C-alpha positions, 0 to 999 in steps of 0.5 A: 498520409494516414496514420499506419504509413506515417507510422511505416515511413518513421520505421515505428512499425513493420509491415508484419506488425501492422498486418497483425495489429490490423488483425486484431484491430477488426476482431476486437473493433479497436483503433490501429493506435490501440491495437498497437499499445494492446500488442506492446509494439509501441507504448501510448507516449511513442504515438502521442510523440508522433502525432504531436510532431505529424500534427504541430501539437504540443506534448505536455507534462500534466504533473507540472502544472497548476491549473486554477479552478476557473479554469476547471469549470470552463468545460462540464464535468460530465464531457470531461468524466466521458470525453477523458479531456481536461481544460488546462490554461487560457489566453487571449479567448483560447482555451487549451484542453488536454487530452490523449485521443488526437483522432476524436476531432468531433468533441472539439467541434462540440466545446467550442459551441457549447463554451463559445471559446476557441479550443486548442487542443493539446495531447498528455498520456490517459494516464496523466489526464486521469489522475488529474481528473481524479485530484480535481473533479474527485474520485468516482465523479462520472459514477456519481454524475450518473447516479444523481441525474438518473431517473429511476434512482431516488435520492430519499431511498439513499438516507432512508433507515430501512434495510429494504431500500438499503439493499437496493440501493447497494445493488444498483450497477452505479453503487457498485461500480463506484465501490470498485473505483474507490477499491481499485484506487487503492490499489493503485495508489499501493494503499495499504488501508481505506478509511470511510468516515462520515461526519454531519455534512460531507463524507471523508475517504482516506487512503494510507499510502506508505505508512502515511494517510492521504485525502482522497479528492471526493466530489461533494455529492458523495455524502448523499450516497454514504449509507447505500456505499457502507451498504455495498461494502458490508454486502461484500464483506457478507455482514448484516446491513440491518445491523447499525449499533455494534460493529462488525468483521468480515473479508472481501476477496477482488481480483484487480488486474490478475492480482488477487487482492483480500480485503479485511473490513471493519465497520463501526457505528459513529455518530454520523454513520457508520465509519468502514476501514478496509485493510488491503492485503495484497500478495503480490507485495508480500512475498519480499526476499529479505534484502529487498526489505531493506535489510544490509548484507551484514545483518542478513548473515547474523539473522539468516544464521539465526533462522537456520538453527535447529531450535530456539526463540527469535522475536521481531518486535516493533508497533502495529504496522512495522512490517513485523508479519512480512519479515516474518514471511520473508523468513519462511520464504528463505527456510521453507523446503521439502526437508522441513516442516513449517507451521503457522498460527495466525489470528488471522492467516494474512497471505497464503505461503506456498509449501507452509501449513497456516492454521488461524485463530479462531476464538469463537470456538476456543481456538487460541494461539495457546491450544493452536500450538500446543496441537501443532506440536504433534504434528511433528514441525521442524519450524513454528510461527506464532502470529503474536505472543499476547499472554503468559499461556502463548509465551510458555507453550512457544517456550516448551515447544523451543526446549523440545527442539523447535525453531519458534518465530514470533512477534512481539509489541516491545520498542527495541530488541533489548526489550523482548526478553523483559517482556516475556519475563513481565508476562511470567516466563521465568528469566531462565526459561527466556535466556536459555530458550531465546536465540534472538531478537530483532527491532524494526521500522519502516522509513519511506524511501526518497522518490526515485523519479524526483529525487535530487542532492542537497547540502544540508544546513548542519544546524537543521541535522539531528546531533547524532547524525555524523556527516563529512564536510560538504557531504551530501543527502537525497530528497525528493522535490515531489512530482505525480508518481510520488502524489507530491510526497517526495516519497515513494516505497518504505525501506526497513530499519533493523535492530537485530540482538543475537543472544550471548552468554553476556546477554543471558546472564544480565537477562537472568539478573533482571538487568535495566535495558540500558545495561543489556543494550551495553552487553549486546554492543560488542557482538554487533548490536546496531540500534535502530537509529544507527541504520537509519543513519546508515540508509539517509547517508546512502541515500535511501531516506531522509533525516526526518523520516529516521527522527519520525520513527525512531528514539533517542 
């Protein structure tokens, strides 16, 4: 019985779907299973389950396996990369090899001859096999093998100091492919940053995923091509590849799977070469609603009331990487419309918002936050967003804009919401101006979410919990065991913690008096202020995150 008859007999495909798949495979030179998956009639797993049953082959979960190094060395890496198969175990002279292609029987005959072992075929999804190959054999290993073995590539050119040699190497197809693989892997893993760091005998690549740096598995030979890789990145970012003595900044635009990704590139000379950090700005991952950011209904109602006001200053505070700009973008999306004109001044403009006029800061020509803000007030805006209030001039301009009937949204680097007003005063703004123009401030942090695939309930040991986390006797919390979906971290995705302070007459009096921060916090609590840590414990009890995450990003 052939494959198409098997599909029809098991009721997985209709005659009409089979004809459509047959037309596609003839038009694009595909196999029948590839055409069926392309058309969305069946998933790869459904086809693998069918083949496993029909051919009496095991279907394995690779994410649950630990594979010894001697097993991984049983097959040449070139075969592993080219054929997308991986050895997983060896018993009694039989090597079990995982593949997603049940039809490619010739490769297993070749393996029997080359290894002298009996080869047992097992099935696994292609995505799982590729992840296993990257984690055990290294990112871009197949490309590096091609580069090392290529007749037309002189390894001496790779580390040459001459810019002409580097330019030639950076434009090699293999180098281009390798750099693309590094960036695509970062996008697929939801990384926010790529860190390429040169050392004396190796080159390190790390991805920042959910706020935490994670080492990428890199083949040792990657170090040989370090100069060419960095030169390729500099070419993409329109930087000077001959200049290796001073820092350089640039920008790259990529299309990955139909998504537009902007990459901000920073290159800095270091002891053993140039270090590169690439910030990935994925438009599809920023335009959230406020509820999607983790804001509960009570906080959202207060926040929405503030951003709907006709004038005043509202500040979002927190350290770098706390998601302040994302929150402001979500706020603008919530209020933008045909009856409201919104203007922003940003350094740089990270994402383009439909219906919002965005102005980039350019210090080289004197276009600062303060100058941009004064200029846009003549454009009759209703709402103004300033990327960040950094100095007295910008703070005064924002205050004047709020006093003349504009709603001003901005960010500030302070640890909590109560410190925002005092930070403006420290910059030099008069206390009475701060108290009369500021309508509220919100501090925020990001905590990692417990992985939805491997989450489990557990009863915590009371002695291991922070003293201010109150739980009922026998109450359960959630944690992640670790799985391939979360890269064995137990976490996937992030949620916000929010501390929203709404300005009241009592708080305004404390600000004018320059009262200490604890007194401002005490004055704000009756009007609904909930501290970051308290919001964190609510999310811990709800199973969103873990106590360790809340402790890590908040202070008593």
